[in-house]
C-alpha positions in Angstrom: 79.3 -169.2 -33.7 79.0 -165.7 -35.2 78.8 -167.3 -38.7 76.0 -169.7 -37.5 74.0 -166.9 -36.0 74.5 -164.8 -39.1 73.2 -167.6 -41.4 70.3 -168.2 -39.1 69.4 -164.5 -39.2 69.5 -164.4 -43.0 67.3 -167.5 -43.3 64.7 -165.8 -41.1 65.1 -162.5 -42.9 64.1 -164.0 -46.2 60.7 -165.1 -44.8 60.2 -161.9 -42.8 60.8 -159.7 -45.9 58.2 -161.7 -47.9 55.7 -161.5 -45.0 56.2 -157.8 -44.6 55.9 -157.0 -48.3 52.9 -154.8 -48.8 53.1 -155.1 -52.6 52.7 -158.9 -52.6 49.1 -160.2 -52.3 48.5 -162.3 -49.2 47.7 -165.4 -51.2 51.0 -165.1 -53.0 52.8 -164.4 -49.7 51.4 -167.7 -48.3 52.4 -169.6 -51.4 56.0 -168.2 -51.4 56.4 -168.9 -47.7 55.1 -172.5 -48.1 57.5 -173.0 -51.0 60.4 -171.6 -48.9 59.6 -174.0 -46.1 59.9 -176.9 -48.5 63.4 -175.7 -49.4 64.3 -176.1 -45.7 62.7 -179.6 -45.4 65.4 -182.2 -45.9 62.7 -184.8 -46.8 61.8 -182.9 -50.0 63.6 -182.2 -53.2 62.2 -178.8 -53.8 64.0 -176.6 -56.3 65.5 -173.3 -55.2 65.5 -172.3 -58.9 61.7 -172.8 -59.0 61.4 -170.8 -55.8 63.4 -167.9 -57.3 61.3 -168.0 -60.4 58.2 -167.5 -58.2 59.9 -164.7 -56.3 61.4 -162.9 -59.3 58.2 -160.9 -60.2 58.1 -159.4 -56.8 61.8 -158.4 -56.5 62.4 -154.7 -56.8 64.8 -153.6 -59.5 68.5 -154.0 -58.3 69.0 -150.2 -57.9 65.8 -150.0 -55.8 66.4 -153.0 -53.5 66.7 -152.5 -49.8 69.2 -154.6 -47.8 66.3 -156.9 -47.0 65.4 -157.5 -50.6 69.1 -158.1 -51.4 68.9 -160.9 -48.9 65.9 -162.4 -50.7 67.7 -162.1 -54.0 70.6 -164.1 -52.5 68.4 -166.9 -51.2 70.3 -169.6 -53.2 73.6 -168.6 -51.8 72.2 -168.4 -48.2 70.8 -171.9 -48.6 74.0 -173.3 -49.9 75.9 -171.8 -47.0 73.3 -173.3 -44.6 73.6 -176.8 -46.0 77.4 -176.6 -45.9 77.4 -176.2 -42.1 78.2 -179.0 -39.7 75.2 -181.2 -38.9 74.8 -180.1 -35.2 74.4 -176.3 -35.8 72.5 -176.9 -39.0 69.9 -179.0 -37.3 69.7 -176.8 -34.3 68.7 -174.0 -36.7 66.4 -175.8 -39.0 63.4 -176.4 -36.7 63.0 -172.9 -35.4 63.5 -171.3 -38.8 60.8 -173.6 -40.2 58.5 -172.8 -37.3 59.0 -169.1 -38.1 58.2 -169.7 -41.8 55.2 -171.9 -41.0 53.8 -169.3 -38.5 54.1 -166.4 -41.0 52.4 -168.5 -43.7 49.6 -169.3 -41.2 49.1 -165.6 -40.5 49.2 -164.4 -44.1 46.6 -167.1 -44.9 44.5 -166.3 -41.9 44.1 -162.7 -43.0 44.2 -163.1 -46.8 40.7 -161.6 -47.3 41.7 -158.5 -45.3 44.8 -157.9 -47.5 47.0 -157.6 -44.4 47.2 -158.7 -40.8 44.5 -157.6 -38.5 45.2 -159.1 -35.1 42.1 -159.5 -33.0 43.3 -160.2 -29.4 46.3 -159.8 -27.2 46.8 -163.5 -27.2 46.9 -163.5 -31.0 49.4 -160.6 -30.8 51.7 -162.6 -28.6 51.2 -165.7 -30.8 52.4 -163.6 -33.7 55.3 -162.2 -31.7 56.3 -165.8 -30.9 56.5 -166.8 -34.6 58.2 -163.5 -35.6 60.7 -163.3 -32.7 60.4 -166.1 -30.2 61.5 -168.7 -32.8 64.6 -166.6 -33.5 65.3 -166.6 -29.7 65.0 -170.4 -29.8 67.5 -170.6 -32.6 70.0 -168.3 -30.9 69.6 -170.1 -27.6 70.1 -173.5 -29.1 73.4 -172.3 -30.7 74.9 -170.4 -27.8 73.9 -172.9 -25.1 76.0 -175.7 -26.5 78.5 -176.8 -24.0 76.9 -175.2 -20.9 75.4 -177.0 -18.0 71.9 -178.4 -18.3 70.6 -176.1 -15.6 72.0 -173.0 -17.3 70.7 -174.1 -20.7 67.2 -174.7 -19.2 67.3 -171.3 -17.6 68.1 -169.7 -20.9 65.3 -171.6 -22.6 62.8 -170.5 -19.9 63.6 -166.8 -20.4 64.3 -166.7 -24.1 60.6 -166.1 -24.9 60.5 -163.1 -22.6 63.5 -161.6 -24.3 62.0 -162.0 -27.7 58.5 -160.8 -26.9 59.9 -157.7 -25.2 61.8 -156.6 -28.3 58.9 -157.5 -30.7 56.2 -155.7 -28.6 58.3 -152.6 -28.4 58.7 -152.6 -32.2 55.0 -153.0 -32.6 54.2 -150.2 -30.2 56.5 -147.7 -31.9 55.8 -148.6 -35.6 52.0 -148.5 -35.8 52.0 -145.8 -38.5 54.7 -147.5 -40.6 53.2 -151.0 -40.3 49.9 -149.8 -41.6 50.9 -147.6 -44.4 53.9 -149.6 -45.7 52.8 -153.2 -44.9 49.0 -152.9 -44.5 49.3 -154.6 -41.2 47.6 -153.7 -37.9 49.2 -155.5 -35.0 47.4 -153.5 -32.2 44.8 -155.9 -30.9 41.3 -155.2 -32.3 39.8 -155.9 -28.9 41.8 -153.1 -27.3 41.0 -150.7 -30.2 37.3 -151.5 -30.0 37.4 -150.4 -26.3 38.6 -147.0 -27.7 35.9 -147.0 -30.5 38.7 -147.2 -33.1 38.1 -149.3 -36.2 41.1 -151.3 -37.5 41.0 -149.5 -40.9 41.0 -146.1 -39.2 44.0 -146.8 -36.9 46.0 -143.9 -38.3 43.2 -141.3 -38.7 43.9 -138.1 -36.8 40.5 -138.2 -35.0 41.5 -141.5 -33.4 44.9 -140.4 -32.1 43.8 -140.4 -28.5 42.3 -143.9 -28.6 45.3 -145.4 -30.5 47.7 -143.7 -28.0 45.9 -145.5 -25.2 46.4 -148.8 -26.9 50.0 -148.1 -27.5 50.4 -147.4 -23.8 48.8 -150.8 -23.1 51.2 -152.6 -25.5 54.1 -150.8 -23.9 52.9 -151.9 -20.5 52.6 -155.5 -21.7 56.2 -155.3 -23.0 57.4 -154.1 -19.6 56.1 -157.3 -17.9 58.9 -159.2 -19.8 61.8 -157.0 -18.7 62.9 -159.0 -15.6 62.9 -162.3 -17.3 64.7 -160.8 -20.3 67.3 -159.4 -18.1 67.7 -162.8 -16.5 68.4 -164.3 -20.0 71.2 -161.8 -20.4 72.6 -162.7 -17.0 73.0 -166.4 -17.9 73.8 -166.2 -21.7 77.4 -167.6 -22.1 80.2 -165.5 -23.6 82.0 -168.1 -25.6 82.6 -169.2 -29.2 82.5 -165.6 -30.3 79.2 -164.7 -28.5 79.3 -161.5 -26.6 77.1 -159.9 -23.9 76.9 -156.7 -25.9 75.3 -158.4 -28.9 72.1 -159.0 -26.8 72.4 -156.4 -24.1 72.4 -153.5 -26.5 69.1 -154.4 -28.2 67.6 -155.0 -24.7 68.7 -151.6 -23.4 67.6 -149.9 -26.6 64.2 -151.4 -25.9 64.3 -150.0 -22.4 65.1 -146.5 -23.7 62.4 -146.8 -26.4 59.8 -147.7 -23.7 60.8 -144.6 -21.8 60.1 -142.5 -24.9 56.8 -144.4 -25.5 55.7 -143.7 -21.9 56.6 -140.0 -22.2 55.3 -139.3 -25.7 53.1 -142.1 -27.0 51.1 -139.7 -29.2 54.2 -139.1 -31.4 53.7 -142.7 -32.8 50.6 -141.6 -34.6 51.4 -137.9 -34.9 54.9 -138.3 -36.3 54.9 -141.9 -37.4 57.5 -143.3 -35.1 59.2 -143.0 -31.7 62.9 -143.5 -31.4 65.6 -142.7 -29.0 68.2 -140.2 -30.2 71.3 -141.1 -32.1 73.3 -139.5 -29.3 71.9 -142.0 -26.8 72.5 -144.9 -29.2 76.1 -143.9 -29.6 76.5 -143.4 -25.8 75.2 -147.0 -25.3 77.6 -148.4 -27.8 80.5 -146.5 -26.3 79.6 -147.9 -22.9 80.0 -151.4 -24.2 83.3 -150.7 -25.9 84.6 -150.9 -22.4 84.1 -154.0 -20.3 80.5 -154.1 -19.0 79.8 -156.7 -16.4 76.5 -158.6 -16.1 76.1 -157.0 -12.7 76.1 -153.6 -14.3 73.0 -154.4 -16.5 70.5 -153.6 -13.8 72.1 -150.2 -13.2 72.1 -149.4 -16.9 68.5 -150.5 -17.2 67.4 -148.3 -14.3 69.3 -145.3 -15.7 67.9 -145.6 -19.2 64.4 -146.2 -17.9 64.6 -142.8 -16.2 66.5 -140.6 -18.6 68.6 -140.7 -21.8 72.0 -142.3 -21.2 73.9 -139.4 -22.6 72.4 -136.7 -20.4 
């Protein structure tokens, strides 16, 4: 199970890295993503060598590559591993990965003239979150729900979207500065920025900090609406075949802690470039899960981290 999830994550990471690359023109991003999708289509005979030839000009030099770009450089190996899997997990993974890739290609094409994503409405924001994270939730749910009752699997599917959107919306709220300067993407909805008299291209200007902070608060509030259903997902996800509660509960609770920080100091997103919980709190959370943590304890941990840092 862990191997399947790892391979699925790596397949998605290839596409996500290309989509996030600020140095690749949007038209080329769309072409690369479309070519990558063809590699995942069993009905085509697309060449991975041809794909790598197209990617090569955009790969950083080996000594300058981040972990994400190392993943892209290892695309042939990842695809070989994927195709070597048994048919059942391979086909469970294929559709959501291709949906993610297709969705990212659609967005890079939609905003090609702008040079980066410029999401217009909250509905479009959540559409993007679905392709970026909801599809990954579908992949994971498909893998971990094998062998469980139909009712339990259905409850997981019903709540997987909320789990994914919660995490993605929190990331968007805390990374406004980084997303704009490193990726040339603005995920905050233009309709909300317009209400604050903030132009998309001026989202990081100091004079607009107040208005952008208000929009960050709204995105954070939107994320909070998914907390209950996301918790329910954790309460029914099976712990079998190597899957653990901590693998999904820790990201969930980190999101809870990050939302606390966003509520208390949203202006730091635009003033300092990011809002994070402290390393001490991260370590405290990990240590908590080194001991046995029951599902019933999740609500208590959520309440505690929503109010104050876990290590205090």
